[in-house]
C-alpha positions as CSV (number, residue, x, y, z in Angstrom):
1,M,-55.2,-112.4,65.7
2,N,-51.8,-110.9,65.5
3,L,-51.1,-108.4,62.9
4,S,-47.7,-106.9,62.2
5,T,-46.3,-104.6,59.4
6,V,-43.3,-105.1,57.1
7,K,-41.2,-102.4,56.2
8,T,-37.8,-102.9,54.4
9,D,-35.5,-100.3,52.6
10,K,-34.9,-102.7,50.0
11,A,-38.3,-101.9,48.4
12,P,-39.9,-98.4,47.8
13,A,-41.2,-96.7,51.0
14,A,-45.0,-96.4,50.8
15,I,-46.1,-93.1,49.1
16,G,-49.5,-92.8,51.1
17,P,-50.9,-93.9,54.5
18,Y,-50.5,-97.6,54.0
19,S,-47.7,-100.3,54.9
20,Q,-45.7,-102.1,52.2
21,A,-47.3,-105.4,53.8
22,V,-49.0,-106.7,56.6
23,V,-48.6,-110.1,58.0
24,A,-51.8,-111.9,59.4
25,S,-50.4,-115.3,60.0
26,P,-50.4,-117.5,57.9
27,F,-50.7,-114.8,55.2
28,V,-48.8,-111.8,54.1
29,F,-50.7,-109.2,52.2
30,V,-48.3,-107.2,50.1
31,S,-49.4,-103.7,49.0
32,G,-49.5,-102.9,45.1
33,Q,-45.9,-102.3,44.0
34,L,-45.0,-99.9,41.1
35,G,-41.8,-100.3,39.1
36,M,-40.0,-97.7,41.4
37,D,-36.4,-97.6,42.3
38,P,-36.2,-98.1,46.1
39,A,-33.4,-95.6,46.7
40,T,-35.0,-92.9,44.7
41,G,-38.6,-93.5,44.7
42,D,-38.8,-92.5,41.1
43,L,-39.9,-95.1,38.0
44,V,-37.3,-97.1,36.7
45,G,-38.2,-96.2,33.1
46,E,-41.3,-95.6,31.1
47,D,-41.7,-98.8,29.5
48,L,-43.6,-101.8,30.7
49,E,-40.7,-104.2,30.8
50,S,-38.6,-102.1,33.3
51,Q,-41.4,-101.2,35.4
52,A,-42.8,-104.8,35.5
53,S,-39.5,-106.3,36.4
54,Q,-38.8,-103.7,39.0
55,A,-42.3,-104.0,40.4
56,L,-41.8,-107.8,40.8
57,E,-38.4,-107.4,42.5
58,N,-39.9,-105.0,44.9
59,L,-42.6,-107.6,45.8
60,R,-39.7,-110.1,46.2
61,Q,-37.8,-108.0,48.6
62,I,-41.1,-107.2,50.8
63,L,-41.9,-110.9,50.9
64,T,-38.4,-111.7,51.9
65,A,-38.6,-109.1,54.7
66,A,-41.9,-110.7,55.8
67,G,-40.2,-114.2,56.0
68,S,-42.0,-115.4,52.8
69,S,-40.8,-115.8,49.1
70,M,-42.1,-115.7,45.6
71,E,-42.6,-119.7,45.7
72,K,-45.2,-119.0,48.4
73,V,-47.4,-116.5,46.6
74,T,-50.8,-117.7,46.4
75,A,-52.5,-114.9,44.5
76,V,-51.4,-111.9,42.3
77,E,-53.4,-108.8,41.2
78,V,-52.0,-106.9,38.3
79,Y,-53.3,-103.6,37.0
80,L,-52.2,-102.6,33.5
81,T,-52.8,-99.3,31.9
82,D,-52.8,-100.9,28.5
83,M,-54.3,-104.4,28.1
84,G,-52.9,-104.4,24.6
85,R,-49.5,-105.2,26.4
86,F,-50.9,-108.4,28.4
87,A,-48.7,-110.8,26.3
88,D,-45.7,-108.6,26.9
89,F,-46.4,-108.6,30.7
90,N,-46.7,-112.4,30.7
91,A,-43.4,-113.0,29.2
92,I,-41.9,-110.8,32.1
93,Y,-44.2,-112.6,34.8
94,A,-43.6,-116.2,33.5
95,K,-39.7,-115.5,34.6
96,Y,-40.8,-115.0,38.2
97,F,-43.6,-117.6,38.5
98,S,-42.6,-120.5,36.2
99,A,-42.6,-123.6,38.4
100,R,-46.2,-123.2,40.2
101,P,-47.9,-120.0,38.8
102,P,-50.3,-118.5,41.6
103,A,-54.0,-117.6,41.1
104,R,-54.0,-114.4,39.2
105,A,-56.4,-111.5,37.8
106,V,-55.1,-108.8,35.4
107,I,-57.2,-105.6,35.2
108,E,-57.0,-102.6,32.9
109,V,-57.1,-99.3,34.7
110,S,-57.1,-95.8,33.3
111,A,-54.3,-94.5,35.4
112,L,-51.8,-95.4,38.1
113,P,-49.7,-93.3,40.7
114,K,-46.9,-91.5,39.4
115,G,-47.9,-92.4,35.7
116,A,-46.9,-96.0,36.0
117,C,-48.0,-98.5,33.5
118,V,-48.3,-101.4,35.9
119,E,-48.9,-102.1,39.6
120,I,-48.6,-105.5,41.2
121,K,-49.9,-106.8,44.5
122,C,-49.9,-110.3,46.2
123,T,-50.8,-112.7,49.0
124,A,-48.4,-115.4,50.2
125,V,-47.9,-118.0,52.9
126,V,-45.6,-117.0,55.8
127,Q,-44.1,-119.8,57.7
């Protein structure tokens, strides 16, 4: 099996010993993305709306760099620090996955890196 890593400056650099994504054809496994600005590495704001939107944009950029797309996502894992914001998150998420939503899990966690309120990772098909 051939494995390759994905690195793009259109998404935040990894903040630890991991890759933005790994391609193990026919899949790409994208590491968890926070709502960080790719240029600064800082969170784009303190609110769920801006962080979730940016995290999803970061996923989009990494998928593109891997030769995939949001339309080819098969599974998503979401980590929220406040499950009370589940409906708010769904409203943002639905804008990115409306036609054919992938399989998904949403899990509440006590904390995330950089004090983020959401982290999102996914698996997609690469062709």
